N, C-alpha and C positions, 0 to 999 in steps of 0.2 A: 504494499499499499504506499502511496505517497504521503509524506508528512508535510502538511501545510502549516507553516509556522506563522500563525496569525497573531502571536503575542511576542513582543520583544520584552523579555522578562529577566528579572534577577533569578538565576537558576540555582546557583549553589556557590558556597564559599570554596576556596581552593588554597592548597599550600604548594603543591608541585603540579600534579595532575589534577583534573577536575572531574568529579562524578556528577552526573546530571540527575536532577530531581524531576522526573517526568510528570509529576502531579501538576506542574505549572503549565503544561502544554494542553492544548485543546483536543489533540488527537494522540493516540498511542504511538510513540515512535517505533520505527522498524527495528532498531537495535538498541538494547539497553547498554549503558556505559558503566564499566568498572575501571579501576585503575589499571588492571592487567590487560584489558581489551580496548582501552580508550581509542587507540589509533589503528585498530585491526581492519576496519572496513570503511567505506565511504560514509555509511550511515552513522557509525560511531564517531568518526571524525566530525561529521556535521553536527552531531549532538554536542560534542565538545565545543564547536565553534559558536554555539548559541550563547556561551558565556561572554563572548565579545560584545554582544548587543547590550550588555549592561552599561556601556558608555552612554547610552541614551536614557538611562535611569539614574545614573550617578552612583556614588559609593554605597549609599543605602537609601531607603525610601524616605528617611527623615532629612537627608542632606543631599538632594538629588543634583542633577547636572547643571546647576547654575554656574558651575565652573567652566562650562563649555560654551562656545559660540552657538547662537541660534536657538531654534524653537524646541529646546529640550525642556522637560517639564519637572517641576518640583511637586511631587505627588501628595505631600501631606503638610503643606504650608500655606497659610493665608496669602502669601505673596505670589503664589502660583509660579508661573514661568517668567515673572517680571522683575526679579531681583536686580538684574543688570540695567533694566530700564529705570529703576530707582536711582542707581548709581549715576546714570547719565543725566538725571534731572528731568526726564520726561514724565515720570510718575513720582508719587511720594507716599509715605506712610503717615496716616493721620495720628498714629499712636504717639508720635513725638510731641512733647509738651510745648505749651506756649512759650514764646520768646527763645526758641531754639532754632537751629538750622537742621532741617530733617535729613539732608543728604550728608553722609559721613565724609564724602570727598570734599564737598563745599565747606563742611565744618572743620576740616583738617583733623579729624579724629582717627584716621586710618593709621594703624601701627604695624610694626613687623610682628607677624605671628610666630608662636613657638612651633606649631605644626600647621599644615594646610593640606586638605585633600586636593586642592587645586594643583599642588605640586606632586604629592605622593600617588594619588589615584591614577593619573595617566600612566605612570611607570608600572603600577600594578597591572593594568590592562595591556601594556606593551609586553610585559612578561607572558601574559596569557597568549598573546598572538605569537610570540617567539617560540613558545613551547609547541604550538601546533605546527609551525613552520619546521621545527627541528625534527618532528616525527612523521612528516608526510611520506617518507619513503619506507616507513616501518610496515605498513599494512598492504592489503590487496586492493590497490587503487589503479585505475587506468590513467593514461596521461591527461585526458580531459578532466577527470575528477580531481586529480592532483593539482592541475592548473587552477581550477575553480577554487578549491579550498585555499591555495596559496594566495590567490587574489583577494579572497575575503579576509584572510589574516593580515595581508599587507595593507589593505584598505584601513583596517582598524588600527594598525600600527602607525600609519600616516595620520589618521584622525587624532590619535592621542599625542603624537609629536606636535601636531598643529595646535592642540590645546595648550601645550607647554610653550610653544612659540608665541601664541596669541597673548598669553599672560606674562611670560617672563623674558621673551626675546631669545637671547642665547640660552642654550640648554644642552645637557648631556644627551647625545644621540645614542640609542641602544638598538642594535640590530641582531642580537643573539641572546640566548639564555645565559644569564650571568650566574656564576658560582661564587662561593665565599671569597675566593682569591682573585676574582676577575679584576683587571686593572681599572675597568670603567667605574667600579664602585668608589674609587678614589680619584676619578678623573676630574678635569676641569671642564667648564662649559664650552661646547662648540659654538661657533659663530652662527648667528641667525641666517647668514648667507648659505652656510653649509647645510644647516638643518632644513631650510626651505628647499634647497636643491635636492636633498634626499627625499623629501615629501613629494616634490614635483615628479622626480623619476619614478618613485614608488607608484604614484597614481597613473602615470603614463603606462607603466607595466600592467597595472590592474585593468585599465581600459582595454588594452590589447589582448589580455589573456583570460579575463573572466568569462565563464561559459553561461550565457543567458539561458540556455536550454536546461541547465542543471540548477538554476536558481529558483527556489520555491517562491510563491507569491509573498510579497511584503518582506523580502530579504535583499541583501546587497546584489545588485546587478549592474550592468554597464551604464544604465541611466543614472543610478544613484552615484556611481563613481564620477560621472560627468558633473552631476549637481554639486558634489563635494569639490571637484576641481574648480568649478565656477566660483564657489565660495572662497576657497583658499587662495586662488590666484588673484581675485579682486582684493582681498584683504592685504596680502603681502605686496602686491604691486603698488597699491595706493599708499601703504605704510612707507615704503621706500621713497616714494615721491615726496610726501609731505613731511617726513622726518629726515629728509636729506641723507639717506643711507648711502655711504660710499660703496660702490659695487666693484666686483672683480670679474674679469672675463672668464674666470674659472668656473663660475656658477651661473645658473639661469638668472637672467636679468629681470628687472621690474617690467620693462617693456614686453619681454617675452611672456611673462606671467599674464599681463593684461591682454595680450593677443590670444593666449590660450583661453582665457576667460571668455572672450568674445566668441571664439570658435566653438567651444563646447556648449556655450549658452545658446548660440545660434542654432546648433544642431537640435538641442532639446526644444527650442521654441518652435521649430518646424515640425517636430515629431508630436508635440503636445499643443496644438493650436487653440484648444478649448479650455476655458477656466470654468470652475464650478459655479453655477448660478442657483444652487439650492434645489430642493425637491418640492413636491406639492404642499408640504407643510411649512415652507418658508414664504410667508406672506409679507415680508418686510422690505422696505427700500434697501437697495444695495444687496439684492438676493445673493446668497452664497458665501459672502465674506464672513459673516458672523456664524452661519450654520456650520462652516467648516470646522469651527472649534467646539461645536456642541453636538455634532452628529455621532451616532453610535456605529457608523459604518463608513470609515474613510476609504475602504476598499472600492467603493463605487464612485469615488471622486477622481476624475480623470487627471487633475493637476497634481495630486499627491503622489510622490514617488516612493516614500517610506514613511511609516507612521507607527505610533505606539497603540496597540490594541488593548482595550479594556473590556472585561467580561464580568458579569455579576458573580460574586462569591469567589472569583479567581484572582482578578487583578482590577482594583478600583482606585479612585482618587477622590480628593475633596475640593477640587479647584472651584467649581461652581458653588458648592455649599459654603465655602469660606467667604465668598464675595457678597453674601447677604445674610450674615449672622453677626452677633455681637463681636466676634473675633475679627470681622472684616476690617482691613486697615489699608486698603489700596485706593488711592485717589489720583486725580489728574489736576495739576495746577493750571491756572488761567493761561500761562505762557504757552503750554502745550495745546490747549483748546484753540488758541489763536493761530496755530499752525495749519489747522484744517481749512481747506478751501471752501468757497461757496459751491452750490451745485452747478453753477455756471463755469466752474474751473478757475476762479479768480481768487487771489489772496484778499483777505478781508479789508485791506487798506489800498487796494488797487484803485486807480482813478475812475475806472468804469464799473466798479462793484455796485450791485443793487441791494437794497434792503426791502423787506416786505412786511405788510400788515396782514393779519389773519382774521378772516370772518368766520366765527364759530358757528353761525347759523347755516351758512352755505358750505362751510368747510373749504373755502377758497382763499387764494392769496392774491393780493394786488401790490404793485410796487408802492413803497411808502412815499407819501407826499412830502413828509419831512424825514430825510434819511437819518439813520442812527449809526453809531459805531458798534460793530459786532463785539469789539474788545471791551467796551464799557457800557453794556446794556444788560437788562435783566435776562435771566436764563432762557426764557421763552424766545426772546429776540436773538440771543446768542446762538441758539441751536437752529433757528428757523432758516430753512433753505440752505443748509450746510451739507457737506459731504456725509452721506448716510453711515459711513464707517465710524463717525463720531458717535452716532446714536447706538451703534452696535457695541462700541467700546465703553461708553459712559451712559448711565441711566439718564434718559432725557427728563425734562421737567414735567410735572403733572400735579394734579390734586384730585382726590376722590373723597367722597363722603362715606366715612366708615360707620354705617348706620345700623347694621345688624350684627351684634356680637363682635368678636375680634376679627372674624374672617369675611364678613359681609360688607359690600360696598356698592355704590353707584357713582357714575361720573359726576363731577362738579361742573355743571354747565353755566355757572355764574360767570361774571366778568366777561360777558359776551362770548362764552364758550372757549376762551383762550386756555383755561386750565385743562381742558380736554384735548387740546391740539394734538399732543403726541399720544394720548390714550388711543385716539382714532387711527394712528399710524401703526399701532401694534395690536396683536390679538388680546382680547380681555382675559385676565388671569382668573379662571375659575369657571363655574357652571351657572347658568342663568336660572334663577328661581323666583318665587313670589313670596312676599311676607304675608302675615295674617290678614292684612287689609287688601291683599291682591296686588300690591305694588311690586314691580320687578326689581330685582337686585342680583348682584353677582356674588357667589360664594367661593372664596379661594380655597383650594384643597390643601390638606395636610400632606406635604411632600415626603413625609417620613414613612408613609404606609405603602406606597406603590410607585411604580414607574409609569410614565406616559399619561399623566393626568391632564395635561393640556397639549393640544395637538401641534402647536407651533413651538419653535425652540426658545423664543422669548415672548414675554407678555408684560403688560402693566395692569395694575400697580405692582410694585415690588413687595415681596413678603419674605419672611424668614422660612425656615424649614417646616414650621408648624402651620404655615399659612396665615400667620398674623400680618395684618395689613400695615404697610408704611403709607400713611395718608398722603404724604406729599414730598416732592423733591422740587426745589432745593430745600435743604434744612441743614442745621449745623449741630455739632456735638454740644455746643453751649448756646442755649436760648432760654427764654423765660417760660417755655412750655405753652405759650399762648398761641392759639391758631389764628394767624393773621390773614386768612384767606377771605376776609369780608371786605366789602366796599372796594373791590378791584385791587386789593393789595396782595402781594405774594407773601406766603407764610414761610417762616423758618421754624418748623415744628420740631421740637426736641423731645417729645414724650415717648419715644420708642427706644428700646434697649438694643436695637440693631441698626446697622447702617448709619451710625453717627460719625460725622466727620468734620473737617475744618474747611474744606474747599467747596463742598456740596456737589462736587463732580465725582460720583461714585463709579469706580470701574466694575463692570459686570460682564466682561468678555466671555467668561466660562459659564455663566449662568445658563442652565438648560432645563426647560420645563419637563423634559421626559426623564431627567435624572431623579432618582430617589435620594433624599438627603437625610441621612441619619444624624441626629444631633451629637453623636459621640464617635461613630466609626465611619471609615471611608465607604461611600456607596455610589459615587458618581461613576458612570461607565462610558462617558463620551470619549471617543478616540482623539489622539493628539498627533498632528503632523510633525515630522522630523525634517524631511526634504520635500519641497514643493516648488512648483513652477513659478509661483509668484516671486519668490526670492530670486530664482534664476533669471527671470525677465528684468528685475531690477539690477542684478549684477551685470547683465548684458548692456543695459542702457548706460550705466555709470562707467564701465570699462570702455565702451565705445566713445563716450565723451572724452575720457582721459587720453585716448589715442587720436582724438581729433576726427572721429568718424561719425559722431552722432548727428543725425539729420531727421527730417520729418518721417521718412520711411522707417527708420529704426524706432522712432517715437511711437509710430502706429502699431508696431508689433511688440512693443514692450509696455511703455507707460500707458498708452491708450487702451490696451487690452484690460489693464487694471481699472482704468477710469470707466470704461464701458460697463464692466461688471458692477462697479460701485455706483453707477448712474450719476457720474460727475462729468462736467464739461471736459472735452478732450484737450490735450496739450497741443497748442499751435506754436511750434518753435519760432516761427517768424515774428510773432508779436511779443516775445519775451525779451524785453530790453532792460536797460539799467533802471527804469522806473516801474517795471512790472510789479515788483513787491518792494515798497518803501521800507519794510521792516527787515529785509534780508541782511545778512552779514556782507558788507560791501567788499570784503576781500575775496568773496566767492563769486565766480562768474554767474550771471543771472540764470542761464539754462541749467548749469550744474546745481545751483541752489534748488531749482524746481525738481530735478531728478532726486536730489537728497531728501527733499520734503516728501516726495512720493514714497520713498523708501521708509522714512520714519513713520508715516501714516499707515502704509500697507502692513508693515511688520510690527506695529505697535503692540507692546505687551509680550513679545516673543524673545526678549533679551538680546536682540541684535544691537540696540542703540549704543550701549556703553562701548562696545568694540568698534562701532562705526565712528563715534566722536573721537575715539583714541586714534584710529588710523587716519582720520582727517586732520588730526592735531587741532581739534576744536574743543578740548575739554573746558577751557575757560568760557567760551561762548555759551555752551549748554549747561554746564554744571553750576555756573555762577548765577543762573536765573533766580530771581526772587520768587518764592512759592507763595502766591496769594490766591484767593478763591473767587467765587462768583460775585457779580455786581449786586449791590443792594441799593435800591432807589432811596432817595432822601426821606420819603414819607413812610419808609418801612424800617428805619434804623432802630426803632424801639423793639424790633423782633430779634435783634442781635445783642448779645451780652458781651461787653468788653472784659477781657481778662485782666486789664490793668486796674479796674475798679473805678475809673473816672473818665475814660475816653469813649470812643464810639464802637470799637471792634471792627472798623473798616480802615482802609489805607488811604493816605494822602498820595495821590498819583504822582505828584512832583517830588516829594521827599522820600517816598517808600517807607515812611514811618507811620505809626498809627495817627489817624486824623482826629483833630479836635472836633467838637460839634460844629463850630463855625466853618472849619475847613471842609467837613463833609457836606454841609449845607451848600457851600459855595460851588462845589463840584458836582452837586446833584446826587450825592450818595457816595458810594465807594465800594471797593473790593474787600471781601472778607480778609481780615488781617490777623494772623496768628503767629507766623514764622518771621524770623529776622531775615533781612537782606544780607546775604553772605559778604558782599563787598563792604557794605556799611558797617558790618560787625568786625571788619578787619580780617576776614577769612577768605576762603575761595580756593579754587583749583591750584594745585602745585604741579609743576612739570614732572616731578618724580613719579606722579601717579600714572604716567603713561605705561609704565611697567610695574608689575607687582614685586614686592620684596621677597627674597628667598627666606623661607622659615629658618629660625635660628637653630632648631634641632638638626636640620640638614647641614648647616654650616659646621656644627659640632661633630657630626658623624664623618664629614669629609673635609679635611683641612684644605684641600685644593679647590674647594667650591667657594667662590668669592661672591660677596654681596653685590647687588646692583650698585653701580657707582653713585647714583643719585640718592641711595638709601644708606650710604656709609656714614 
C-alpha cells in the first residue's frame, strides 16, 4: 500500500538512530522502523526521513519554529505564527503595560541568551539529515530511490543551514555525522559566502535529482525545492546588496542568486497560474486569502505546495482559539493599518484617493462630499473601502445589541445603520431564532461542543469559545464600562473579559468558525501552509526589480494576481512616481516600495517581516514606529480612560505624547495612547540587531567560536 503522508509531525525523539512512532500517521506505514532495520529498505528509510519534517514544527510544540523564516506555525502560543512580525513592529502584544515600548528590539531589551534553540535546533536536525545520508547505501534501494532520499535529506540540511545563516550570518557548516572527536565541534564559523554557496549547490543538486514520481502527496518534491530556492536566493541576494557584503569570485554571487530566484519563480508561476479564491463557504470580500489559513483541507488549494496537516485527536493547535479569548494578546498598531491600500489600489494619502460615506438603509457607498483622512478617522471610516485583507487580518468595527442572555444578539441599526456596515459584509455568527415575543435574534453557538457550527470561516460579532458575545469593536482594555453607542457615538466597551486590548485592532487571522475551541486543550484543526505560490510571486517581483527587469508584464503575473484575488485595484507601474505615496521611505524607489508593501500585506502574520526588514536594512524605519491605536473622536473621549490619571488617553499627533484635553479638542480627538514612542524615550533599533548573538553556552563549549563583532 502507498503511504500518504498527510501530516508533517513530530514523530519521535532520537539520540543516534530514530525509531518512528506510527501512531502519529494517518495510515499504517508499509514498514515499521527499528534501530536495527532503520535503513534496510526504501520504506524504512522514508519512515526515518519523516523526522526531518519536524523543522516545520520546531523543537517542540511549546516553542515551535518561530526561529525559522516564513509561515511556520507556533502551535500552542497566543502569538501564533506572528512572533517575528512583532519583532519587526508590524504587530504588537497588548499585554505590555502602559508607558512601555512593546517591541523588545525597539526597547533595546534584547540580551545575549545562555542557550537558544535558534542556534542548537538546526544543528540537531542537520545531524538527522546527515545520518540518513550516511546510511543510504546500507539497504536494498535502487538508484532512483537512493537519489530521492538523498535529495530530501539534502533539502532539509540546506533548510537548517539557511536558518542559521538567516539568524547568525557566519556559521559552522556541517556536512557529515560528527563524532566526539570531530574537528568541527571545535571549529570556527565559516563565512556566510561559503555557507550560502553550499546551500545554493545543495538545492541545485536537489532540483536535478529529486524523483517526483516517488514523492508522496504533501512531501518534498521538485516544486517545493524551487519554492525554497526562490526564498533563499531572494533573501541572500538582497542581504548582500543592502548590507554591502564584499563578494568573492570563488562563490555564487548576489546577482546570480537573484537571477536564480527569478528563474525558479517564473517556472512555478507558469506551472501554478491559479490562486485560491475560496470555496462555496467563503462569502467574504477578498475570497480565499483568509480561508487559506482557516480551511481544514489545504490539499485542495492549488497554490499551496507544502502544508502542515491537522486532524482531530491526532494533531491540533490553538491559533484561532487564542485570538479571541482572555489570553489573546495580538494586535495591529495604526502605522500598520495605514499600510493597507484602498480598494482602488491607492495609498491612503495619494492625491487621487477617494473616501466614502455609507448609507445603512440602502447598504450603498457614495464618495464623500467632505473627504477625510483614513489615518485619522474613526474605525468605520478607516476600514471603509480598504483592501479586504485588512478585514480578514483584523476584526472590523461593528456593534450589536446583546439582548438575549450572553449569546443572543441583533444588529444595531442605529446611527443610520453604520454600526452594521461590516456585520453585513460577513456571515452572522450563530443561528436565527425568535424570542418569547416573536422577535428575531441570532444565537451564537458554544464552540466548545462541536465543529462546523457556522458555515463560513469567519463571522461577526466576535465571541469567545463559549459563544459569549463581544458587543462591539472598537473597544479598549481600559474604559469606564459605559456603552457609548447612543446618539451616533462609537463605544469603547470594556465589560468583557476577552479581546481586551490597547489599539482596538484585534488580529483574528486564524479564527475559524468550523474549529472547535476547547477552553483548556488544543482543538483547532485548520491546516497551515509552509510553502505557497503567493510568496513565490512576491519573490519573483522583488528579485526582478533588483535586477532591473520589473515591468508591467511581470507586475501582471505577480502583484496583480494577488491584487485580483484580494479584489484590490491593480498595480499600474507607469503611474507610480515619486508622489504616488507621500508616506513612503524616500530612500526606496517608488515601485520597489509598492512591491515591498504588497509583500508585507500579503504575508502579514506569517513571520516573514522581521527577516524582510533585516535584509532590506530597514530595521530603524519599521521597528522604531510608535505603536498607537484607533482614532477616537473628540465627542467620544469620555469613553477612554487615561492611565496617567489626568490626561485624555489619546495622543497628540504633533508631539506623540499623551494629549491634554485642550490638545485633543483642538485636533478633533486623537489616537489611543498607551505605549511610548521609542525614539522619544531614547531607545530604538540598534544595528547589532541585524544578526543574533551567539549563546554564551556555545561560546563556553567551543573556545574557537567567536561572538558576533557587534555583540562583543
